[in-house]
Phi, psi and omega in degrees: 000264175042062181263335183268133178297160182284334185305316180298327180288326175296316178299316181299313181294321178293320177295334178278355175113000180290134177273318180226147182221127178285157178296325177297322179294319178297318179294321178294320178297314179300315181298317180296316181293318179295322177297316179296316182296322179294316178295320178296318179296315180298317179294322179294318178296319179298320179295319178296317179296320178300325178276008179060040177239150172268338183269126173278128182250167179306319182297327177295315181293316179298318180293318179295331183284345181284000000 
């Protein structure tokens, strides 16, 4: 997978107060976020299909995130 660059995760962790971050930690953060995003996307698509739509809407994503 690994589609998202590591730099945004470094910024997020630094904004959360981390002074130093290992590359392994950045990769673990990226993997966790990508896994969550994939599950969220699958649930959102299922909601759109249930509503007999091909288009995933904001409401699908918000509902899937709950």
